[in-house]
N, C-alpha and C positions, 0 to 999 in steps of 0.2 A: 328467586326466593332463596334466602340463606336459612339453612336449617340450624336451629340451636343445638349445641352439644347436649348429649344426654347426661342426666345427673347420675350420681352414683346410685341413687335409689332406683332409677329406671333401669340401670344396668343390673342391679341385684334382682329386680322384679323379673327381668328377662331370663336370668339364670334359673330362678325358681320355676318359671313357666317352662323352660326347656327341659328341666329335670323331670317335671310332671309329664310332659309329652313323651320323653324317653321311657319312663316307667309304663305309661299307657300303651306305648307301641310294643313293649315287651319283646317277644320273639318275632314279630312281624317285620318283614323286610322294609327298610326305609323307602325304597323306590315304590313299593306297592302302596304304602300309606300316602306318600306324596301324590301319586297318581289318583288314588281315591279322593284325595282333598283337592285335586285340580291345581297343584303347585309343583314346582320342580323339586327333585331330590335335593339339589343344592340349597334351595330355600329352606326346606325342612331341616337339613343338616345345620344350617346357620341359626335357625331358631332354637334347635335342641341344644346347641353349644353355646348359646348366649351371644353369638356374633351379630344376631338380629334381635335385640332385646325388645323391640317395640313393633311387632308385626301388625299389619292392617287388620281391621275388625273382620272383614270378609274372610281373610285367611284363617283367623282363629275360629270363626263360625264353621268353615269347612273342615278344619282339623278336629273340632269338637264332634262333628257328625261322623267323620271317618274313623275316629278312635272310640266312639260311643262314650265320650266323657261330657257330662253336662257343662254347658257354657258357664253356668254359675260357679262350677268348681274351678274352671280355668281362671275366671275373673278373680275369685277369692285368693287363689294361689298367686296371681300376679300382684294383688294388693298386699299380700304379705301374710294372709291367713294360712296356717299350716293345715290345710284340708287333705286328709289321706284320700288317695285314689281308691274309689269304690271297687273298681275292677280288680285291684291288687289284694282286696281283703278276702 
């Protein structure tokens, strides 16, 4: 199966998602959050930096739970809504 290249919109969405996840992680260690979400630190690093702009749904659900960020907030951010992180308020 050949994967289609990501569009610029998908890449931008991944950057927004990564920025939100970095803010949600705040001072928590990247490896600790990755472990809590059941993913590797390298995967979390790639998501946060936008190098993995379209992570799997299960990964996002686990990150939502590990960071206590509502799944709806992550989805809205990925779609382009500028939803402020509740935990940062």
